[in-house]
N, C-alpha and C positions, 0 to 999 in steps of 0.2 A: 540591517534585519531588525529594524528597529522592532521592540514590544513585542517581539516573536518567540515563541520559545527555543534554545538554540538547539541545534543540528543533535548535540550529545544528550539531550534529552534532560540536560542539567537547569530549572527554571531559577533559580538562586538568584538574586535580584533583577528577578525580570520579570513581567507579567505572568501572573498566577493564570491568568485565565485563559489565556491567548493557545488558539489551537491550530498547529500545524496542516497545511491544506497540501496536499503532493498529488501530482497530477497522474494520471499516467495517459500514453501517448498513442499506446498500443494500434485502438482504430481508426488513427490517422493513417497507420502503415498497411490495414486494410483496405482503403479506399486505395489507396495509391496502389495497391495488390491487385484488384479488382481490374483496372483497366492495364495495368503492364507495363505503366509508366512512372517516372520519376516523381510525380506529382501523386497529393500534396505533399511534403517534404515535412517527414517528421520533427527534422531538429528546428526547423522554424515553426513547428508547433508548439515547441518547448519551451521556446524563447518568446515565443506569446506568451505564453502560460507564466513566463516568469516575467514578464514584464506588467503582469494582470495581476500579481504577488501571489502567485503559488512558491510555497515554500519549499519544492523537491519536486520532481521530473521520476514516474517510474513507469519501466519499461520492462517488457517478459520477452527472452529471448527463449522460445519455445525449442523442442528437439526437431520438430517439422517446419522452422520458420518461413512460418502461416502470416502472422506481420513483422514484427521486427526482423530485421537482416542483423550479419556480425557488423556490418557499413554503419546502422545505425544506430549500434552499441559506440562504436568508435566514434561517431561525429558528434554526440549528445556528452562521451565523458570529456570530449576538446574543447566543447563549445557550448554550454553553459557554464553558468556563474554560481547556481546552487544546486544541494546535493542531487546526487545521481543513485538510485535504488533501482538494482538491476536484480531484477526475477526470472527466476529459473528452477530448476529441476536439478535435485543434488545430483548430478552426473560428471565423469571427471572430462567428459571434454568443455562441460560449465563451468568445474571449478581453473580446468587453466586458461579460459579466455579471462575470467574473474582473476585472475592472478595476474595473467598481463596488464589488464585495465586497472585494476586497481578503484573500483568504483568506492564512492563515500559507505551505500548500504546493500548487502544483498538477502533479499528475501528468497528461502527455499517453499517453495509450494510445490503440492505433489501435480502430475501433467500424465494426461493419458492422451493420445491419439486421438481417438475417436469424442473426445470431448467438446463441448461448441467454445467452453470456456472456462474456468478453473471450479470443480465439483468437489466441496467439501474441502476438509481442512488435512494439512500433514499430518502423518501417524510420527510423533515423535517417541510416542512411547515405546511400539510396536517395531523400532528401527532406530533406536538408541543408543546404541555402542558404535554401530555405523558412521551415524551423523556427528557423533561427537569426535569421529576418525576425521571426518569428510570437513567438520565448518575448522578446523584447528589450523590451519595452513592460514584459510581468510582472514580469521583476527590474528593473527601472527605480522598479516599483511596490512593488518589496519582499515580492516570490512568491519564496519557494524551489523553484525548475521543476526537476520530476523527469521521466525519459524509462522509459517501463514498455517494456523490451526482452529479449530472452533474451539467452543468456550469450555470445553472436559477439562476437567481440574487433574486428570494423567496425562493431559498432553502439554499442561499450563507446568507441571510440574517438571515434567522432562524435558521441556524446553529450557528451564532452571539450572536442572541437574548437567545440561551437557555444556554447559558455558553458553548460550544464545544471550543478546546485549538486550532483543525485541520480540514480544509476540504478538503478531497481527489478528487482532481475534478477525473469522468470519462473518459476515452480516450478512451473507447471501440469504437464510433460511426466514431471517426475520425480515427482509428486503421484499422477498417472495407472498411471506405472509401479508405483509401488507397491502403489497400490490393487488391480491386475490380478495381485499376485504377481508380479511380470517383475522380479526384486530384484537379479539381476545387471547389467540395463541399468539399472533404479534409480541402482544404485551407479553406474554410468561416467556418467549425467547428474546428479549428483550429483558428482562428480570436476570435467566441467566448469562448470557453478554455482560451486566452491570456484578453479578457474582461474579464472573472467570474475569473481568477488568480490575475488581479488587483485589483476587487470590496474585493476582500475576504483580501486579505493584505491590504487594506487602513482599514475594520473591525476590524484588530487586528488578525485573524488568521490568522494563520502558513498553506502554500500549499503545500499542497502535491498531485503526480498524477499518474495512473496509470490505467492498463486495456490493453491487448490485442499490449501492446509496444515489438520494435523488432529492428532489429540491423536499416533496411532497415526506420522505421519512427521515429526513437526515437528523432534523432539531433534537428526537429521544438518542440516539446515539451522541451526536456533538456535543450533548449536558452530561458524559457521562464523566467525572471528573479523571479519573482517573487515564483515561484515552488522552492521549498528549497528541496525535496527526492522524489524521483520515488520508487513506487516497482511493481517490475518486475517478472514474477517466468516462467506461463506454455514455453515461448520461451526461457528462461533460460535453463528449465530440458530437454525440445529437444533438443538444443543445445546442450548442455551436452552428450548426445548420441553419438553425431559425435565428437567433440571435446573435451568435459570434462567437469567438473563446474567450474574447475579453470579458467579453459582458456577461457570458453563461458562469465564468469563473468569478466573479468580481460578485455575481448572484448568490452562488455557492458560499462565497465568503462571509459575504453578510448574514445569510441565514447561522451559519456559525457561529458566527462571533457573538449575534442573537441568545441564539440557545446556553449560550455560555455567561450570558450577564447574570445572572441569579449565581453563581461560585462564589465561592469566599475569597 
């Protein structure tokens, strides 16, 4: 992993500008499940992503198993050579699976059956006592625990208090505003993301970001110096239909690297 930020977030002795790219392969499973067959295989997609330079693989095991299945998580845990980021809701069922598989990272997200994708961030501040208790055994098992949250200071500060190692800032609202051409509002949201990233970093949290990022909107987020990892999935899987997964990832990697060029 030459010149990449180390998976523990320590940039000492490495290239401070290099930003990790985590590739979410959920929607490879969406395509598979639409046909009810065994193809395409999420593990094969993860291995292609790894070969193309992905620094990690993210997969979201939902309560309703709408895309990724338990068997996919098992195959990913056993089959890839880069960190697995296990996304899930904070439920007893998921805790048991995590403690059995012991993935490198666990990202806790809010989850509603009726949503098409994850809407908004986790309310850590409103569920602080339960989440503190929930993540304790995951931390003891060696998993790096992340909270998928908005940029609100209350949520960031609560994430630090409960003992999370990482916060992943939800970029969905920024991405939606950008796509709708509401650029002044998108810039205001971007400023709030910058402020949130700086606060999280000052509290000792590693800062990630993701949701809705594309070739067109990624550069300003990638340029936020405190953000050491972007997690991108839906767009890359969609782009892969046109140009292939390797090429899609390589182009995203190029745009991220270009955005970091001006950083000290």
